[in-house]
Structures are given as structure tokens and as C-alpha cells.
VMD Tcl script that draws the C-alpha trace (Angstrom):
set ca {
  {111.55 -8.60 19.71}
  {109.38 -9.44 22.69}
  {106.31 -9.90 20.48}
  {108.19 -12.17 18.13}
  {109.37 -14.29 20.88}
  {105.82 -14.51 22.27}
  {104.49 -15.43 18.86}
  {107.02 -18.20 18.25}
  {106.39 -19.60 21.84}
  {102.67 -19.67 21.41}
  {103.01 -21.45 18.04}
  {105.34 -23.90 19.37}
  {103.45 -24.69 22.40}
  {99.74 -24.67 21.17}
  {100.10 -25.30 17.29}
  {103.00 -27.76 17.27}
  {104.99 -25.59 14.90}
  {108.82 -25.82 15.59}
  {110.83 -22.69 16.41}
  {112.60 -22.29 12.99}
  {113.47 -18.68 13.38}
  {115.26 -16.55 15.87}
  {113.75 -13.28 16.80}
  {117.19 -11.58 17.33}
  {118.45 -12.62 13.89}
  {115.03 -11.37 12.28}
  {115.73 -8.00 13.85}
  {119.40 -7.54 13.35}
  {119.64 -8.98 9.75}
  {119.22 -6.51 7.07}
  {117.51 -9.13 4.94}
  {116.27 -12.32 6.61}
  {116.43 -15.59 4.84}
  {113.26 -15.70 2.73}
  {113.09 -19.43 2.35}
  {113.14 -19.92 6.17}
  {110.46 -17.29 6.59}
  {108.21 -18.84 3.71}
  {108.74 -22.21 5.33}
  {107.63 -20.95 8.79}
  {104.77 -19.22 7.34}
  {103.60 -22.28 5.44}
  {103.69 -24.23 8.66}
  {101.14 -21.65 10.11}
  {98.89 -22.24 6.99}
  {98.93 -25.95 7.32}
  {98.10 -25.62 11.07}
  {95.11 -23.43 10.61}
  {93.85 -25.46 7.67}
  {93.53 -28.54 9.82}
  {91.77 -26.66 12.59}
  {88.88 -25.57 10.06}
  {88.32 -29.09 8.98}
  {87.92 -30.22 12.63}
  {85.37 -27.46 13.33}
  {83.34 -28.46 10.22}
  {83.34 -32.05 11.47}
  {82.06 -31.03 14.90}
  {79.32 -28.92 13.48}
  {78.03 -31.85 11.42}
  {78.06 -34.18 14.49}
  {76.17 -31.52 16.54}
  {73.52 -31.19 13.82}
  {72.86 -34.93 13.60}
  {72.65 -35.29 17.34}
  {70.23 -32.28 17.56}
  {67.93 -33.89 15.06}
  {68.08 -37.15 16.92}
  {67.44 -35.57 20.28}
  {64.20 -33.81 18.88}
  {63.11 -37.01 17.36}
  {63.46 -38.75 20.69}
  {61.54 -35.90 22.49}
  {58.68 -36.30 19.92}
  {58.69 -40.03 20.59}
  {58.40 -39.71 24.27}
  {55.74 -36.98 23.91}
  {53.82 -39.26 21.65}
  {54.06 -42.17 24.16}
  {52.99 -39.88 27.02}
  {50.00 -38.57 25.16}
  {48.93 -41.99 24.02}
  {49.17 -43.36 27.42}
  {47.25 -40.50 29.05}
  {44.49 -40.60 26.37}
  {44.11 -44.37 26.54}
  {43.91 -44.27 30.27}
  {41.23 -41.47 30.21}
  {39.19 -43.52 27.56}
  {39.48 -46.60 29.73}
  {38.13 -44.72 32.81}
  {35.46 -42.84 31.01}
  {33.86 -45.61 28.91}
  {32.42 -47.66 31.78}
  {30.66 -44.37 33.09}
  {29.10 -43.96 29.64}
  {28.01 -47.59 29.56}
  {26.29 -47.30 33.05}
  {22.37 -47.43 32.72}
  {21.35 -47.19 36.29}
  {19.38 -44.16 37.62}
  {17.47 -43.36 40.88}
  {14.27 -43.33 38.78}
  {13.60 -39.81 39.51}
  {13.50 -36.84 37.20}
  {15.93 -34.65 39.31}
  {18.40 -37.57 39.54}
  {18.29 -38.08 35.81}
  {18.68 -34.36 35.11}
  {21.77 -34.37 37.45}
  {23.16 -37.25 35.22}
  {22.31 -35.13 32.24}
  {24.25 -32.16 33.71}
  {27.27 -34.50 34.44}
  {27.07 -35.63 30.71}
  {26.84 -31.96 29.55}
  {29.91 -31.24 31.78}
  {31.74 -34.22 30.25}
  {30.86 -32.96 26.74}
  {31.66 -29.32 27.40}
  {34.57 -29.48 29.93}
  {36.13 -32.93 30.06}
  {36.02 -34.11 26.44}
  {37.38 -30.84 24.53}
  {40.82 -31.04 26.17}
  {41.23 -34.77 25.40}
  {40.06 -34.05 21.84}
  {42.84 -31.55 21.62}
  {45.16 -34.09 23.03}
  {44.10 -36.48 20.31}
  {44.80 -33.99 17.60}
  {48.15 -33.07 19.16}
  {49.02 -36.74 19.30}
  {48.25 -37.16 15.69}
  {50.14 -34.08 14.72}
  {53.17 -35.12 16.68}
  {53.16 -38.58 15.13}
  {52.97 -37.20 11.61}
  {55.66 -34.59 12.33}
  {57.92 -37.33 13.83}
  {57.49 -39.59 10.76}
  {58.21 -36.66 8.35}
  {61.46 -35.67 10.25}
  {62.70 -39.35 10.26}
  {62.01 -39.61 6.56}
  {63.89 -36.41 5.80}
  {66.97 -37.42 7.95}
  {67.04 -40.91 6.37}
  {66.10 -42.63 9.65}
  {63.78 -45.69 9.81}
  {60.05 -44.92 10.49}
  {58.97 -44.79 14.11}
  {56.95 -47.75 15.45}
  {55.01 -46.97 18.66}
  {54.64 -49.36 21.58}
  {52.19 -52.16 21.14}
  {48.65 -50.78 21.60}
  {49.53 -47.21 21.12}
  {49.40 -47.04 17.50}
  {47.49 -44.22 15.77}
  {44.92 -46.72 14.71}
  {44.63 -48.15 18.17}
  {43.79 -44.80 19.50}
  {41.46 -44.06 16.65}
  {39.56 -47.33 17.51}
  {39.51 -46.52 21.22}
  {38.10 -42.97 20.55}
  {35.57 -44.49 18.21}
  {34.50 -46.87 20.91}
  {34.23 -43.91 23.25}
  {32.02 -42.04 20.85}
  {29.70 -45.00 20.34}
  {29.43 -45.42 24.09}
  {28.82 -41.67 24.38}
  {26.04 -41.77 21.72}
  {24.41 -44.75 23.27}
  {24.54 -43.03 26.78}
  {22.98 -39.75 25.43}
  {20.14 -41.75 23.53}
  {19.48 -43.73 26.61}
  {19.54 -40.54 28.84}
  {17.12 -38.68 26.62}
  {14.76 -41.66 26.53}
  {14.94 -41.99 30.28}
  {14.30 -38.25 30.59}
  {11.33 -38.52 28.37}
  {9.93 -41.47 30.41}
  {10.45 -39.76 33.63}
  {9.04 -36.41 32.50}
  {5.86 -38.45 31.38}
  {5.74 -39.94 34.83}
  {6.37 -36.62 36.45}
  {3.66 -35.01 34.19}
  {1.16 -37.66 35.31}
  {2.18 -37.22 38.99}
  {1.65 -33.51 38.65}
  {-1.59 -33.99 36.80}
  {-2.77 -36.40 39.50}
  {-1.67 -34.07 42.35}
  {-3.32 -31.17 40.62}
  {-6.60 -32.81 40.08}
  {-6.52 -34.16 43.59}
  {-5.75 -30.67 44.98}
  {-8.69 -29.22 42.94}
  {-11.07 -31.94 44.11}
  {-9.94 -31.73 47.74}
  {-10.35 -27.92 47.66}
  {-13.83 -28.36 46.20}
  {-14.73 -31.06 48.76}
  {-13.44 -29.12 51.72}
  {-16.40 -28.29 53.93}
  {-18.88 -30.18 51.83}
  {-19.51 -32.88 54.46}
  {-20.06 -30.33 57.16}
  {-22.40 -28.33 54.76}
  {-24.50 -31.55 54.01}
  {-24.77 -32.39 57.68}
  {-26.07 -28.85 58.80}
  {-29.59 -28.43 60.08}
  {-29.66 -24.70 59.35}
  {-33.07 -25.03 57.65}
  {-34.82 -25.84 60.88}
  {-35.09 -22.05 61.97}
  {-35.00 -20.01 58.79}
  {-37.35 -18.18 56.52}
  {-39.26 -19.57 53.47}
  {-37.23 -17.62 51.09}
  {-34.15 -19.19 52.74}
  {-35.62 -22.65 52.37}
  {-36.31 -22.01 48.65}
  {-32.83 -20.61 48.26}
  {-31.29 -23.50 50.13}
  {-33.20 -25.94 47.80}
  {-32.00 -24.11 44.72}
  {-28.49 -24.13 46.15}
  {-28.76 -27.74 46.88}
  {-29.92 -28.51 43.36}
  {-26.90 -26.62 42.05}
  {-24.69 -28.61 44.37}
  {-26.18 -31.84 43.00}
  {-25.35 -30.64 39.45}
  {-21.98 -29.66 40.56}
  {-21.52 -33.11 42.27}
  {-22.43 -34.83 39.07}
  {-19.95 -32.62 36.99}
  {-17.20 -33.69 39.43}
  {-17.77 -37.41 38.68}
  {-15.52 -37.10 35.71}
  {-12.73 -35.66 37.70}
  {-12.91 -38.52 40.17}
  {-12.83 -41.12 37.39}
  {-9.81 -39.23 35.86}
  {-8.06 -39.36 39.17}
  {-8.48 -43.13 39.27}
  {-7.38 -43.64 35.75}
  {-4.18 -41.61 36.33}
  {-3.35 -43.62 39.41}
  {-3.88 -46.82 37.39}
  {-1.42 -45.48 34.78}
  {1.13 -44.50 37.33}
  {0.84 -48.05 38.85}
  {1.55 -49.49 35.32}
  {4.59 -47.27 34.75}
  {5.95 -48.15 38.20}
  {6.08 -44.63 39.57}
  {8.51 -44.40 42.42}
  {6.03 -42.93 45.01}
  {3.15 -45.07 44.02}
  {2.17 -45.90 47.64}
  {1.22 -42.31 48.26}
  {-0.68 -42.05 44.96}
  {-2.78 -45.15 45.88}
  {-3.51 -43.91 49.34}
  {-4.68 -40.55 48.13}
  {-6.82 -42.09 45.39}
  {-8.54 -44.49 47.84}
  {-9.36 -41.64 50.23}
  {-10.91 -39.50 47.51}
  {-13.10 -42.35 46.24}
  {-14.37 -43.19 49.80}
  {-15.22 -39.58 50.30}
  {-16.97 -39.38 47.02}
  {-19.40 -42.21 48.08}
  {-20.17 -40.51 51.47}
  {-21.03 -37.12 49.63}
  {-23.55 -38.98 47.63}
  {-25.35 -40.38 50.61}
  {-25.37 -37.11 52.52}
  {-26.71 -35.26 49.43}
  {-29.91 -37.43 49.24}
  {-30.56 -37.12 52.95}
  {-30.42 -33.19 52.90}
  {-32.66 -33.07 50.06}
  {-35.36 -34.91 51.89}
  {-35.09 -32.60 54.99}
  {-35.30 -29.51 52.90}
  {-38.69 -30.61 51.37}
  {-40.07 -31.25 54.85}
  {-39.12 -27.79 56.12}
  {-40.44 -25.91 53.10}
  {-44.02 -26.99 53.78}
  {-43.95 -25.56 57.35}
  {-42.80 -22.15 56.46}
  {-45.04 -21.35 53.65}
  {-47.76 -20.42 56.14}
  {-45.70 -17.55 57.29}
  {-44.78 -16.22 53.92}
  {-47.96 -14.44 52.91}
  {-47.89 -12.16 56.03}
  {-44.24 -11.22 55.54}
  {-44.79 -10.69 51.81}
  {-47.67 -8.28 52.40}
  {-45.67 -6.37 55.05}
  {-42.75 -6.03 52.58}
  {-45.04 -4.62 49.80}
  {-46.47 -1.99 52.02}
  {-43.69 -1.19 54.18}
  {-41.05 -0.45 51.55}
  {-42.92 2.45 49.92}
  {-44.01 3.81 53.31}
  {-40.61 3.74 54.47}
  {-39.40 5.58 51.38}
  {-42.06 8.17 51.88}
  {-40.90 8.58 55.52}
  {-37.24 8.96 54.53}
  {-38.06 11.50 51.88}
  {-40.28 13.41 54.42}
  {-37.65 13.45 56.97}
  {-35.10 14.52 54.41}
  {-37.33 17.36 53.11}
  {-38.22 18.61 56.66}
  {-34.41 18.84 57.58}
  {-33.36 19.84 54.19}
  {-31.06 22.96 54.03}
  {-32.14 25.58 51.58}
  {-30.73 28.70 50.04}
  {-33.02 31.33 48.79}
  {-32.53 34.97 47.63}
  {-36.06 36.31 47.30}
  {-39.36 36.35 49.09}
  {-40.83 34.47 46.10}
  {-38.61 31.60 46.60}
  {-39.32 31.26 50.22}
  {-43.08 31.60 49.63}
  {-42.75 28.60 47.15}
  {-41.26 26.54 49.97}
  {-43.92 27.47 52.36}
  {-46.71 26.52 49.85}
  {-45.05 23.13 49.32}
  {-44.89 22.39 52.98}
  {-48.54 23.23 53.51}
  {-49.29 20.79 50.81}
  {-47.23 18.19 52.54}
  {-49.09 18.62 55.72}
  {-52.36 17.85 53.95}
  {-51.17 14.28 53.29}
  {-50.47 13.31 56.82}
  {-53.87 11.89 57.68}
  {-53.63 9.31 54.83}
  {-50.14 8.41 56.02}
  {-51.31 7.82 59.50}
  {-53.88 5.18 58.30}
  {-51.24 3.47 56.38}
  {-48.95 3.37 59.23}
  {-51.57 1.57 61.43}
  {-52.14 -0.97 58.79}
  {-48.50 -1.90 58.50}
  {-48.02 -2.24 62.27}
  {-51.12 -4.58 62.36}
  {-49.26 -6.84 59.84}
  {-46.26 -6.89 62.19}
  {-48.19 -7.82 65.22}
  {-49.97 -10.71 63.48}
  {-46.74 -12.13 62.10}
  {-45.07 -11.89 65.55}
  {-47.93 -13.88 67.18}
  {-47.67 -16.69 64.51}
  {-44.02 -17.10 64.80}
  {-44.29 -17.27 68.63}
  {-47.03 -20.00 68.23}
  {-45.01 -22.38 66.00}
  {-41.45 -21.44 67.09}
  {-40.56 -19.90 63.73}
  {-37.74 -17.50 63.01}
  {-39.58 -14.08 62.72}
  {-37.24 -12.53 59.99}
  {-38.91 -11.21 56.95}
  {-36.94 -12.55 53.75}
  {-38.49 -9.85 51.51}
  {-37.20 -6.82 53.35}
  {-34.79 -5.71 55.96}
  {-37.35 -3.25 57.42}
  {-38.71 -3.73 60.96}
  {-41.87 -2.46 62.47}
  {-39.89 -0.68 65.22}
  {-37.86 1.35 62.65}
  {-41.11 2.43 60.88}
  {-42.56 3.54 64.13}
  {-39.52 5.42 65.11}
  {-39.41 7.29 61.78}
  {-43.18 8.13 61.91}
  {-42.76 9.73 65.37}
  {-39.70 11.67 64.09}
  {-41.62 12.92 61.17}
  {-44.52 14.23 63.43}
  {-41.98 16.13 65.52}
  {-40.17 17.67 62.51}
  {-43.27 19.28 61.00}
  {-43.74 22.09 63.55}
  {-39.93 22.67 63.47}
  {-40.13 23.13 59.74}
  {-43.04 25.70 60.10}
  {-40.86 27.77 62.49}
  {-37.71 27.53 60.05}
  {-39.60 28.80 56.99}
  {-41.35 31.46 59.04}
  {-37.89 32.91 60.07}
  {-36.53 32.80 56.65}
  {-39.44 34.70 55.28}
  {-38.75 37.48 57.68}
  {-35.03 37.36 56.75}
  {-35.85 37.70 53.01}
  {-38.21 40.57 53.60}
  {-35.42 42.36 55.35}
  {-32.96 41.61 52.44}
  {-35.52 42.82 49.93}
  {-35.65 46.18 51.90}
  {-31.77 46.41 51.82}
  {-31.75 45.73 48.06}
  {-34.35 48.46 47.44}
  {-32.52 51.07 49.75}
  {-29.12 50.30 48.07}
  {-30.58 50.50 44.51}
  {-32.39 53.68 45.18}
  {-29.09 55.36 46.46}
  {-26.96 53.67 43.71}
  {-29.25 54.78 40.87}
  {-28.70 58.36 41.91}
  {-24.85 58.24 42.56}
  {-23.95 56.24 39.47}
  {-25.31 58.69 36.98}
  {-23.87 61.62 38.95}
  {-20.30 59.93 38.77}
  {-20.69 59.23 35.07}
  {-21.91 62.80 34.37}
  {-18.99 64.42 36.17}
  {-16.54 61.87 34.39}
  {-17.79 63.21 31.11}
  {-17.76 66.82 32.20}
  {-14.09 66.54 33.39}
  {-13.09 64.81 30.10}
  {-14.74 67.73 28.09}
  {-12.84 70.44 29.93}
  {-10.78 72.17 27.32}
  {-11.98 69.87 24.46}
  {-13.69 72.95 22.68}
  {-10.66 75.12 22.90}
  {-12.68 78.31 23.74}
  {-11.53 78.65 27.36}
  {-8.30 79.85 28.69}
  {-6.10 77.61 30.81}
  {-7.06 79.67 33.88}
  {-10.67 79.18 33.17}
  {-10.19 75.45 32.66}
  {-8.24 75.30 35.98}
  {-10.99 77.26 37.84}
  {-13.67 74.82 36.37}
  {-11.73 71.71 37.46}
  {-11.16 73.17 40.96}
  {-14.97 73.67 41.06}
  {-15.41 70.04 40.02}
  {-12.90 68.96 42.73}
  {-14.96 70.80 45.40}
  {-18.23 69.28 44.19}
  {-16.74 65.80 44.29}
  {-15.48 66.33 47.79}
  {-18.77 67.54 49.03}
  {-20.46 64.54 47.26}
  {-18.27 62.03 49.18}
  {-20.71 61.48 51.90}
  {-23.11 59.73 49.34}
  {-20.40 57.19 48.58}
  {-19.74 56.62 52.30}
  {-23.50 56.05 52.75}
  {-23.38 53.47 49.99}
  {-20.30 51.85 51.50}
  {-22.35 51.42 54.76}
  {-25.31 49.98 52.85}
  {-23.05 47.66 50.82}
  {-21.51 46.29 54.10}
  {-25.05 45.41 55.29}
  {-25.72 43.73 52.04}
  {-22.68 41.70 52.19}
  {-23.27 40.74 55.81}
  {-26.80 39.54 54.75}
  {-25.19 37.40 52.00}
  {-27.06 39.29 49.33}
  {-25.27 38.73 45.99}
  {-27.73 39.99 43.24}
  {-29.95 43.04 43.13}
  {-32.41 43.20 40.34}
  {-33.36 46.80 41.20}
  {-30.16 48.33 39.85}
  {-27.40 47.69 37.36}
  {-24.76 49.29 39.65}
  {-22.54 47.43 42.06}
  {-20.56 48.84 44.79}
  {-17.44 47.66 43.02}
  {-18.36 49.47 39.73}
  {-19.43 52.67 41.76}
  {-16.11 52.57 43.72}
  {-14.03 52.26 40.56}
  {-16.03 55.10 38.81}
  {-15.42 57.37 42.04}
  {-11.71 56.54 42.03}
  {-11.61 57.22 38.32}
  {-13.24 60.55 38.85}
  {-10.89 61.52 41.58}
  {-7.83 60.58 39.61}
  {-9.10 62.29 36.42}
  {-9.76 65.55 38.12}
  {-6.31 65.40 39.90}
  {-4.63 64.48 36.55}
  {-6.38 67.15 34.62}
  {-5.59 69.92 37.19}
  {-1.98 68.83 37.14}
  {-1.78 68.96 33.41}
  {-3.41 72.32 33.05}
  {-1.25 73.76 35.76}
  {1.92 72.29 33.95}
  {0.50 73.85 30.74}
  {0.31 77.41 32.47}
  {3.84 76.84 33.91}
  {5.22 75.90 30.40}
  {3.36 78.73 28.76}
  {4.62 81.30 31.23}
  {8.24 79.93 31.44}
  {8.63 79.62 27.78}
  {6.81 82.73 26.76}
  {4.25 81.18 24.28}
  {0.82 82.66 23.45}
  {-2.48 81.15 24.23}
  {-2.97 80.76 20.49}
  {0.15 78.78 20.11}
  {-0.73 76.66 23.04}
  {-4.18 76.13 21.66}
  {-2.66 75.18 18.16}
  {-0.33 72.55 19.80}
  {-3.35 71.10 21.77}
  {-5.42 70.83 18.63}
  {-2.64 68.97 16.82}
  {-2.10 66.66 19.84}
  {-5.89 65.92 20.24}
  {-6.25 65.34 16.53}
  {-4.02 62.38 16.66}
  {-5.15 61.26 20.12}
  {-7.80 59.06 18.64}
  {-8.74 57.10 21.81}
  {-8.63 60.25 23.97}
  {-6.03 58.72 26.27}
  {-4.16 62.11 26.60}
  {-1.09 60.38 25.28}
  {0.35 59.47 21.85}
  {1.79 56.33 20.54}
  {5.05 56.51 18.62}
  {3.28 56.22 15.20}
  {0.72 58.90 16.24}
  {3.47 61.14 17.53}
  {5.53 60.80 14.34}
  {2.39 61.63 12.18}
  {1.70 64.72 14.43}
  {5.35 65.99 13.93}
  {4.99 65.54 10.18}
  {1.81 67.44 10.17}
  {3.42 70.38 12.09}
  {6.21 70.57 9.34}
  {9.01 68.37 10.69}
  {10.84 66.58 7.85}
  {11.30 63.05 8.96}
  {12.52 60.99 6.10}
  {11.20 57.45 5.56}
  {14.67 55.67 5.66}
  {17.29 54.66 8.17}
  {18.52 58.12 8.85}
  {14.93 59.32 9.34}
  {14.34 56.48 11.78}
  {17.53 57.33 13.67}
  {16.41 61.02 13.87}
  {12.98 60.11 15.14}
  {14.44 57.70 17.85}
  {16.55 60.66 19.05}
  {13.38 62.75 19.33}
  {11.76 59.89 21.22}
  {14.60 59.70 23.68}
  {13.88 63.34 24.50}
  {10.09 63.17 24.82}
  {10.08 59.77 26.43}
  {13.41 59.35 28.44}
  {12.03 56.60 30.54}
  {10.91 54.45 27.64}
  {7.31 54.18 28.62}
  {6.26 53.79 24.86}
  {4.07 56.76 24.70}
  {4.31 60.71 24.76}
  {2.27 62.79 27.09}
  {1.03 66.30 26.10}
  {3.33 67.92 28.59}
  {6.37 66.17 26.97}
  {4.95 67.15 23.65}
  {4.60 70.70 24.56}
  {7.92 70.84 26.04}
  {9.61 69.50 22.89}
  {7.61 71.88 20.68}
  {8.63 75.02 22.65}
  {12.23 74.07 23.76}
  {13.91 76.07 21.00}
  {11.94 79.17 21.38}
  {11.93 79.52 25.07}
  {14.32 81.59 27.03}
  {15.87 78.94 29.27}
  {18.89 78.89 31.46}
  {21.93 76.85 30.57}
  {24.71 75.03 32.62}
  {27.09 77.65 31.39}
  {25.00 80.59 32.56}
  {24.62 78.90 36.06}
  {28.45 78.42 36.21}
  {29.01 82.07 35.23}
  {26.58 83.13 38.12}
  {28.41 81.09 40.55}
  {31.72 82.46 39.45}
  {30.46 85.94 40.02}
  {29.39 84.96 43.62}
  {32.76 83.37 44.19}
  {34.82 86.46 43.18}
  {35.98 84.92 39.88}
  {37.43 81.92 41.77}
  {37.12 78.27 40.47}
  {35.71 77.39 43.82}
  {33.12 78.67 46.13}
  {32.73 78.30 50.04}
  {29.75 77.60 52.32}
  {29.89 80.90 53.89}
  {29.52 82.72 50.58}
  {26.58 80.49 49.57}
  {24.93 81.14 52.98}
  {25.41 84.86 52.59}
  {24.28 85.31 48.90}
  {21.50 82.72 48.78}
  {18.35 82.02 50.64}
  {18.88 79.56 53.52}
  {17.00 76.61 51.97}
  {18.72 76.94 48.57}
  {22.13 77.59 50.25}
  {21.89 74.38 52.22}
  {20.62 72.47 49.06}
  {23.80 73.56 47.16}
  {26.22 72.81 50.18}
  {24.80 69.22 50.59}
  {25.25 68.43 46.86}
  {28.30 70.08 45.81}
  {31.57 68.05 45.73}
  {34.72 69.15 47.42}
  {36.98 71.19 45.10}
  {39.82 69.14 43.68}
  {41.58 71.68 41.58}
  {45.04 73.02 41.79}
  {44.18 76.53 42.88}
  {46.36 77.53 45.87}
  {43.77 79.82 47.43}
  {41.41 76.86 47.95}
  {40.87 76.03 51.67}
  {39.65 72.79 53.35}
  {35.93 73.83 52.84}
  {36.15 74.79 49.13}
  {33.31 73.39 46.94}
  {33.31 72.59 43.21}
  {30.35 74.56 41.57}
  {31.50 73.56 38.08}
  {30.57 69.94 38.49}
  {27.36 70.88 40.31}
  {26.23 73.15 37.52}
  {26.89 70.51 34.93}
  {25.02 67.94 36.91}
  {22.00 70.11 37.18}
  {21.60 69.83 33.36}
  {23.07 66.46 32.97}
  {21.67 62.85 33.16}
  {21.61 62.78 36.96}
  {18.40 64.56 38.07}
  {19.70 66.44 41.04}
}
mol new
graphics top color blue
foreach p $ca { graphics top sphere $p radius 0.5 }
foreach p [lrange $ca 0 end-1] q [lrange $ca 1 end] { graphics top cylinder $p $q radius 0.2 }
display resetview
């Protein structure tokens, strides 16, 4: 009921629908009056229908107003753009029509930079404004036409055609300004080029003329040599030619100055002043040139009298001075000789040189006479006594001649001392050669003898060992000869003797041979002793040992007492080993190589070969046998003590075992703190670790 009353009140108050129904009757009546209800509902229908029509009308009005507002905005924007663009054209056009410059190339270039700034920075935004203005105008006219409005007519003077005409006028002014600016730049560049050309030619001329006046005014020819006078005359003639060649440049400078005057160059006053200075200087140089030529001709006649004496001195002094320099150099020259024949050759050459000293003395006196006569002539006429043909002086010739005379006896003494030295060196060579020619063959003979021991196979190992021991004693007793040679070699080296034609042996070759002999004897004794030890320990006969040796030597082609892997393989095959030529055979051979060459040296010695060939037939101890022996000593215990070892074994062997046995780690309850593990020790004796 409350809802119905609220609905009826709202309808009556806001929709102007009279209250036709009563809420209480609608609830309490079993069947309300249908006509009253229909009438009341129809009132709602009519109320809502009128409200929809009002909304439609309001929407239409809003749409029309919105179009009109947008059109007005476009009109205002057009007016604003047109005003701004026309104002910018009005301000810019007078600047483009201005044809005044400062008549300088930098100023005109600044104007060109301003024009480029106008073209690239100022004009593009205005061109965009013009395009936007035309777009706005066309858009506005289209909108007005579509909305049945009259066409837009801009303010007077702001029509699109007015703006287009103004823009066209701006571009014409711009084109005219650019053409004028480029022509002005071309004119000013021509002026600038002429000015630079004028300045460059003036700089070149002024640089060339600098010092020329002072040179032409100089009186350096009054106290000089004849050759200097002639050189000055030739130099002056060259200057006159150069002066004539510069005439064209001076004329060009005047012509350029005239053209700059015609074109009204802005700095013409300085140009005219500089041109006048150059022309005045040119006239002065011409008069000074003629005056100097006359003075040079007069001085030449005076100095010709001095020339003949100086020329004669130069012709004779130069070769004599060269002879003196060569003689001084030869007399103090360091020499290295190695034989008496070489030093005798130097002595003979020195004696031949001394025989020429008389003729040299006569030439020296003649040259000194020329110097004296020239000095008297120079003093008489006040001339400069300097020889143009040579830099040599009489005093220098005299000094060198005196030095040569002093060096001759010194050279005699030096050569005599060197002869004594070489005679002593020759004695040392012969002494060393005599000794070396005896020791060298003795060492070679014994090397061959040691190498041949056991080669025939007819001697027992004990006989071979006895023979090698005898060789060793012989070598030791012969050692004094090597020591004597060492002392002789020291004297030879201290005397700086490097060659000895009396022997082909050097101390180095003798020393190497001696060391090889000692090494060979020691190695052979060791090999024979090892063979005896192997033979005795493995129980093989001398015949078996000899057979193994023959097989080994057969494949030891280079007699190096060792076999390469290929040679060792061939030797095994020859002895009956079946080594297949496949992967398995290669693996078997590598296993054998790891036994005979555990260190990977790449070769097999005879001792390793012999050990391999006899390892299966020998009665050798094993790790198991050693462990069993320790077990007996330990009373059948798994461990052993230091006391037992010291009681049962020799002292040194007992301490050896105690130092190397690890502490016992087993579970035997009887093991005390000092129990030792003999099992790991026995295994290590025959394992990889070489204890």
C-alpha cells in the first residue's frame, strides 16, 4: 500500500496525472474496476509519450547549435591566421626589398646567412600557416554548404585570393633579394680575390726585396779573394736577371691596384699606398744595381795579381796534405795479425814508406815558400790573405809534417814488439799442436777399444769387466796429459790465438773426446756388472746371455746400445714372439713396452731387454713370499713389532723396515701401540711405488 501511495503521489506531483485510484480500494477489492485502471494507465502512456518528443526536439537543437559553434570557431581561426600571416608578410617584405650592404664580403655573407635562416627557419612555419588557412577555409565552406548555411565571406582584405597575392608578392621579393644577394656576393668575391691577389703579390715582392737594398749598398768586395769577386760578379749577374724577371710582378701589382680603384674597393687607400711604396723601391733598386756592378769590375782587376800564387799553393798543398793524412793514419793504424808472416809484411811496407821521406821533405819546403811569398804580397797591398782554392793553411801543413817525423820511430818500435809477440805465439801453437797430435789419436784409439769390448762375443763377462777396468786405470794415469793441454790452452787463449794450422785438434774437441771416453768406460763397466748380476740372479748360462746379446746387437744398427720400438719389435719377432699385425698385437706390444720402458724414454736398453727375456725363467721372489717370511717372524700374527725386526734382521735392514712400514690398522686385539703393517709394506716392495 505504501508503494502504491508513493507512486500515485509522484505521478500527481511530477507528471500532472490526477489521483484516480485509491490504494486501499486496490488492495481490499477482490477485483478492482478495470476501466478505472485502464484510464489511469493510459494517462501514464500519454505523459511519457510527450516527454520523448521533448527530448528529440532538444537533441535537434543541440546538434544545430554544435555545428554553428564549430563553424564560428573555424571562422575565428581563419581570421586569426589570415591576420598573422598578412602581418608577417608586411614586416618581412621590406627586409627582402632592402639592397644596402656594408660593401664587404663578410657582411654580405652574414646577410646571406640571415636569408638562409629566413628560408629554413622563419618561412617554413608561415608556409604551414598558409596551408592550414586554406584548409580551414575550404573545410568551413564545405560545412556551411552541407548544413544549408550561406557561404562564409572573410573580412575585407583577408580573402584567400588576397593572401595568395600577398604571398606571391613575398616570393617575388624573395627571388629578387636572392638574385641580388648572389650577384653582390659574386662582385665582392671578385673584389676579395683581387685584393688577396694584390696582397699575395705584394707579400712575395716585399719578401723578395727584403735586404736587397742593404746587399747592394755593401762594400764586402774591398777585402776579399779573387774567387769571391768572381763569385760576387756571377751572383750580381744572377741578381740582375732576377730583377728583370720581377719587372712583370711589379707591373701586375700596379694593374691590380688600378682595377681595384675602378671597382671601388672599400680599402682602396691602403692599396694605393702600398703600390706606390713598391714602385718607388723598384726604381731605387735599379740605380743601386748599376752602381754595384761598376765597383765589382774595379775590385776584380786588383785581386788577379794574388790569384796565381794561391792557385799554385792549392794545387801542391792538397795532394801533399792528403799524403800527410794518409801517412799519419798508417803510422798510428791499429793492426791485428796472427802470424809472423803477416807482421813481417807490415815491417817491409814501413821500410818502403821511410824511403820516400826525402822527396816529401823537398815538396814541403816548396809549399812553405809559396805561402811566404803570398803573405808578403798581401801585406804590401793590404789584401785579404785567404786562399779561395783551398782551406789548407801553411801552419797546418808544417804541424802535420812534424807529427809524421815523430811517428816514424814510434812505428818502428811498435812493429818490433809485435814481431816478438808473434814469434812467441808461434812457439805456443807448435807446442800445443805437438801435444794435441799425440793425445787426440790416443783418445780416439781407446774410444774404439772400449766400443769393441764384447763385440766379438768370445770373452766372458768377467774378462770384459777386467779389460774395462784396465782401460779405466790407463785413462786415469793418462789424465796428466789432458791437464798439460789445458794449461797450454789457457796460455793460447790469453795470447788471443784463435787458429792453429799445425793441428786439426782443438781443446774443445779433445775435452769432449776425453769426457766421452770416461763416460763410455763407466757406462760399459756398469752394463757388464748389471749383466753379471742378471746372469747370476736369474740363473742363465753364458751361452744364453751371448745369444741375447747377438740378437740385440743385430738390430742395434747404429751401435747406440739401445733399440727403438720398431727395432725392439723386430728383435722379439726374430726370437719367436708372436706379435700380430693388428690392433690386439699392437696392444700386446704396448704392454711389453710399458714393462721394458716404464719411464717412456722411447728406447729399450740391453739391461731392460735382458731382464724381459729372462723374467719368466728366473727364480725371483714375490710379494707373497716376502709376506709369508714376515708372518713367520711375527709368530703368525698379522702385524709385527720393531723389537722383533731388530732381533731377527741386521740393524740397517731392520731400521729400513721400521722407517717405511705403516702402523697396523687391523682389528687384531693383540696389536699394541707400536704394531707395524708388514702386508702393505711387502705389497709396496713389488708395486708401482719404488720403495
